[in-house]
N, C-alpha and C positions, 0 to 999 in steps of 0.2 A: 611665352617663356617667363617664369617668375624670376625675381631678382636673385634668389639663392642659386637656382639652376644656372642663371646667366653667369654669375661670378665663378661657379665651378668650372665653367668652360674657359675661364681665363686663368687657369692654373692657380686658383686660390684667391684671386682678387684682381681688380682692375687698376689698383693703385699700388705702386711699390714705394713705401714710405722711406724717408731718409733715415740713415742710421745715426745722425747727429741728435744730440739732446734737443728737445723741443723747448722753444723759448717761452711759449704760452701754452702749456700741455693741454689744458681743458679746452680752450678755444681752437687750437690747431687740430686736436682730435675731432671736434665737431665739424670743422671745415673739411677735413679729409674724408670724413663720413659723408658729408654733403657731396663732394666731388665724386665719391664712389656711387652714391645713389643717382647722381646725374648721368654718369656713364651707363649705369644699369638701365635707367629709363630710355636713354638715347639709343642704345644699341639693341634694346628689345622693343623699340618703336612704340613705347608707352608715352605718348606725347601729352596726354592729360596729367599723368604723373609728373612729367618733366615740367610742365607749366606750373604745378604747385610748388616746385623747388626754386622758381624764379622770383626775384623781387618784383613788385608791381611796376617800378620804374623801368625794369628790363623789358617787361611785357609791353609797356607803352612805347618804348623805343623800338621794339620789334615792329609794332604796327606802323610807326613812323617810317621805318626803313622800307617796309613794303609799300607805303603810300608814295614815297619819293621814287621808288623804282616804277611803280604804276604810272606816275606822272610822266616819267621819261619815256616809257614804252608807248604812251598814248601819242607821242610825236610820230610813230611809225606804224602803230597797229590800232585796230578797232577795240572797243570795249568787249565786244563779243569774242574776239581772238584771245584777248588777255583773260577773260573769264574761263575760257576753255582750258588753258594751261595752268591757271592759278587756282581754279576751283572756288574763286570768290565771285559772287553774283554782282557785287558793286565795288566801287572804289573803296579801299580800307577805311577811309574817313567817313564814308556814307553808310557804313554797316553799323547796325545797332548792337551787335553782339559784343560781349565783354572782350578785353584784350586777350585773356587766357584762352577763350573759346576760338578766337581768330588765330592765335598761335597754334593751337592743337589742329585746327582745320587745315591751315596752310601746310603744316608738316605732314599730316596724314595724306593730303592730296600729293605732296611732293614724293612721299615714299611709295605711293601707288604707281607713280610714273617712273621714278628713279630709285629702285631699291637700295642703291649705294650712296644716297645723298647725305646720310648722317656720318659717313666716314667708313673707313675700313677697320673692322675689329681685329684684323691681324696686327695692327699697329699697337695694340694693347699687350701687356700692361703699360700704363704710363709711369714715368719715373719722376717722383716729386723731389725737387731740389730744395724747397723751403718755402717760407711764407714771410710776408712783410706786413706789419700792422701799422697803419696810419694812426689808428686810435683803437679803442676797445670795441668799435662798431664797424670798422671798415678795414679790410685786408685784401691782399693779393697772393695768389699761389703761383709759384713758378714751377712749371713741369715741362717735360719733354717726352718725345716718342721717337722710336727708331723705325726706319723704313728702308726700302731698297728699290732701285731702278734697274731694270733688265731690258736692253734693247738688242738689236742685231750686233752692234759693235761696242756697246758700253754696258758695264755692270759696276754699280757702286752702292754703298750704303750711306745713309745720312742720319743725323740727329736733328730734330726740328724742335726748337724751344717755343713755349707759348705761356700765356698769362691769363689766369682766371681771377676776376675780382669778385668779392663777396661782401655782403653787408648784413649786419645783424640788426633786426628790429623786433621788439618785444621777445627778446631772448631766443630768437630763431635766426640762424644764419641762412641766407638765400643768395642765389646767384645774381651778381650785379653786373652782368655782361650780356650783351645782345647775341646770344648763341643761336646758330643755325639761320639767322636772317640772311646772311650773305649766301648760304648754300641754297636756300629756297628761291631767292631772286635769280640766282645763277641758273637754276632749273627753268625758271620762266623764260629767260633769255634764250637758253639753248633750244627749248621747244618751239619758241616763236620763230627763231632763225631756221630751225629745221622745216617747220611748216612753210615758211617763205620759200626755201629752196625747193621743197616738193611742189609748190604751186608753180614756180618758174619751170621746173622740169616738165610738169604736166602741160604747160602752155607750149613748150618746145616740141612736145611729142606729136608727130604727124598723124 
């Protein structure tokens, strides 16, 4: 699905801009366009495009997050087991691939096993509440989304706030947040835990 078609499915856009006057119109417009592009790439599963929207420091941090999770999982699981759920042939620090390639590979493998790992598109559009500029190269966007919970005896709606940091280098704004890293490693843990339960169940079967 291309970005134009994707945005049409969101009733005109993924981002609901604030009605207040923009404090820094040119920069804020560029930042909101970046956020819109990020959502388009994320929910259409174009992780190569998404990696191009991320600051190199964010991609390095993504790799470090995966490395730390890998180290912890080695306490309980073998390298072969971790490779099976992560799609990574080696420890992230031992791979020679660039950070952007590892990001895309990890996300593509996660989406193949868990189609919902990027989030629920029904939570869109986001509501943008504004942005905070530390200086002319570093800013934060405050946004929120609405959701609902329905169980046998409980129904309620909620609003969840969130923050996205962005940085401008060479006149290009990029995501300065380690997005999707926690979702990827959570998929690893879920799959390994399930495999362990399945192994125990198999051993208990007469």
